[in-house]
C-alpha positions as CSV (number, residue, x, y, z in Angstrom):
1,M,-39.1,88.4,-46.9
2,D,-41.7,89.0,-44.8
3,N,-44.4,86.6,-43.6
4,L,-47.1,88.0,-45.7
5,T,-45.2,87.4,-48.9
6,I,-44.5,83.8,-47.9
7,F,-48.1,83.3,-47.1
8,I,-49.3,84.8,-50.4
9,A,-46.7,82.7,-52.3
10,I,-47.9,79.5,-50.5
11,T,-51.5,80.5,-51.1
12,A,-50.8,81.2,-54.8
13,A,-49.0,77.8,-55.1
14,A,-52.0,76.1,-53.4
15,V,-54.5,77.8,-55.8
16,V,-52.3,76.7,-58.8
17,I,-52.2,73.1,-57.5
18,Q,-56.0,73.2,-56.9
19,A,-56.5,74.5,-60.5
20,G,-54.3,71.7,-61.8
21,I,-56.2,69.1,-59.8
22,L,-59.5,70.5,-61.1
23,V,-58.3,70.4,-64.7
24,A,-57.1,66.8,-64.1
25,M,-60.5,65.9,-62.6
26,Y,-62.2,67.6,-65.5
27,L,-60.2,65.6,-68.0
28,A,-60.7,62.3,-66.1
29,V,-64.5,62.9,-65.9
30,R,-64.6,63.8,-69.6
31,Q,-62.7,60.6,-70.4
32,S,-65.0,58.5,-68.2
33,T,-68.0,60.1,-69.7
34,A,-66.8,59.2,-73.2
35,R,-66.2,55.6,-72.1
36,L,-69.7,55.4,-70.5
37,E,-71.3,56.9,-73.7
38,A,-69.4,54.3,-75.7
39,L,-70.6,51.5,-73.4
40,A,-74.1,52.9,-73.4
41,N,-74.1,52.8,-77.2
42,E,-72.7,49.3,-77.2
43,V,-75.5,48.2,-74.8
44,R,-78.1,49.9,-77.0
45,N,-76.7,48.3,-80.1
46,K,-76.4,44.8,-78.6
47,V,-78.8,44.4,-75.7
48,M,-81.7,46.5,-76.9
49,P,-82.4,44.4,-80.0
50,T,-82.4,41.3,-77.9
51,A,-84.7,42.9,-75.4
52,E,-87.0,44.1,-78.2
53,L,-86.9,40.6,-79.7
54,A,-87.8,39.1,-76.3
55,Q,-90.6,41.6,-75.9
56,S,-92.0,40.9,-79.3
57,M,-91.7,37.1,-78.7
58,L,-93.6,37.6,-75.4
59,T,-96.2,39.8,-77.2
60,E,-96.7,37.1,-79.9
61,A,-96.7,34.2,-77.4
62,R,-99.0,35.8,-74.9
63,P,-102.3,34.8,-76.7
64,K,-100.9,31.3,-77.1
65,L,-99.9,31.1,-73.4
66,E,-103.3,32.4,-72.4
67,N,-104.9,29.7,-74.6
68,I,-102.7,27.0,-73.1
69,V,-103.6,28.1,-69.6
70,A,-107.3,28.2,-70.4
71,N,-107.0,24.7,-72.0
72,L,-105.2,23.4,-68.9
73,S,-107.9,24.9,-66.7
74,D,-110.7,23.3,-68.7
75,S,-108.8,20.0,-68.8
76,S,-108.3,20.0,-65.1
77,T,-112.0,20.8,-64.5
78,I,-113.1,17.9,-66.9
79,L,-110.6,15.6,-65.3
80,R,-111.8,16.5,-61.8
81,S,-115.5,15.8,-62.8
82,Q,-114.5,12.5,-64.5
83,L,-112.5,11.4,-61.4
84,Q,-115.6,12.3,-59.2
85,R,-117.7,10.1,-61.5
86,I,-115.2,7.3,-61.4
87,D,-115.0,7.6,-57.6
88,A,-118.8,7.4,-57.3
89,T,-118.9,4.4,-59.7
90,V,-116.2,2.6,-57.8
91,N,-117.9,3.3,-54.4
92,D,-121.2,2.0,-55.8
93,A,-119.5,-1.1,-57.1
94,V,-117.8,-1.7,-53.8
95,D,-121.1,-1.3,-51.9
96,R,-122.9,-3.7,-54.3
97,A,-120.1,-6.2,-54.0
98,R,-120.2,-5.9,-50.2
99,L,-124.0,-6.5,-50.3
100,Q,-123.5,-9.5,-52.6
101,V,-120.9,-11.0,-50.2
102,I,-123.3,-10.5,-47.3
103,R,-126.1,-12.2,-49.3
104,A,-123.8,-15.1,-50.3
105,D,-122.6,-15.5,-46.7
106,E,-126.3,-15.6,-45.5
107,L,-127.1,-18.1,-48.3
108,V,-124.2,-20.4,-47.4
109,G,-125.2,-20.1,-43.7
110,R,-128.8,-21.0,-44.5
111,T,-127.6,-23.9,-46.7
112,L,-125.3,-25.3,-44.1
113,D,-128.2,-25.0,-41.5
114,R,-130.5,-26.9,-43.9
115,V,-127.8,-29.5,-44.6
116,E,-127.4,-30.0,-40.8
117,Q,-131.2,-30.2,-40.3
118,T,-131.4,-32.7,-43.2
119,T,-128.6,-34.8,-41.8
120,D,-130.3,-34.9,-38.4
121,L,-133.6,-35.8,-40.1
122,V,-132.0,-38.5,-42.2
123,H,-130.3,-39.9,-39.1
124,K,-133.6,-39.9,-37.1
125,T,-135.8,-41.3,-39.9
126,V,-133.4,-43.6,-41.8
127,V,-130.3,-44.5,-40.0
128,S,-131.8,-45.1,-36.5
129,P,-134.6,-47.4,-37.9
130,V,-132.1,-49.2,-40.2
131,R,-129.9,-49.8,-37.1
132,Q,-133.0,-51.0,-35.2
133,V,-134.0,-53.3,-38.0
134,S,-130.4,-54.5,-38.5
135,G,-130.2,-55.2,-34.7
136,L,-133.5,-57.0,-34.9
137,F,-132.4,-58.9,-38.0
138,Q,-129.1,-59.9,-36.3
139,G,-131.0,-61.0,-33.2
140,V,-133.4,-63.2,-35.3
141,M,-130.4,-64.6,-37.2
142,A,-128.6,-65.3,-33.9
143,G,-131.7,-67.0,-32.6
144,M,-132.1,-69.0,-35.8
145,E,-128.5,-69.9,-35.8
146,F,-128.7,-71.0,-32.2
147,F,-131.9,-73.0,-32.9
148,F,-130.5,-74.7,-36.0
149,S,-127.1,-75.3,-34.7
150,G,-127.8,-76.9,-31.3
151,R,-125.6,-79.8,-31.9
152,N,-122.6,-77.9,-33.2
153,R,-122.7,-75.8,-30.1
154,Q,-122.4,-78.7,-27.8
155,R,-119.4,-80.1,-29.7
156,G,-117.8,-76.7,-29.7
157,R,-118.1,-76.5,-25.9
158,A,-116.5,-79.8,-25.4
159,A,-113.6,-78.8,-27.6
160,V,-113.2,-75.6,-25.7
161,A,-113.2,-77.5,-22.4
162,Q,-110.6,-79.9,-23.7
163,D,-108.5,-76.9,-24.9
164,E,-108.7,-75.3,-21.5
165,M,-107.5,-78.4,-19.8
166,F,-104.6,-78.5,-22.1
167,I,-103.4,-75.1,-21.2
């Protein structure tokens, strides 16, 4: 046998093997295609109705969602304006309260000053003259007591002198 025959035989065998592999690949691809088509049909039958239902629900809910968003936007605008009004009112009340506290503090200060002035005036016009009159009265009483009790005084001195001697 010559080399050419062996080479042709090996080449023929390789071509037959390649043909067999191609047939096997064809059958495998055909089988995979059948499975993919079955899977695609199953997806269409099960998933597509759900997707269509979801899409129809979104289509139906869209106007309601838009309405809700619009209402929330309006509510937030109203709430913001109300909060601004409340803030202005509270600031005004705090400012007024601060002014009233300042006025009350000034009033109390003036009142205390006037009480102090009145106390000084009463002390100068009433207490000092009363003390002077009281001192004068006590002086007159002491003088009268001295004048009317001249004898008792001499006896008292003698008793004191005797007591001093005793000690």
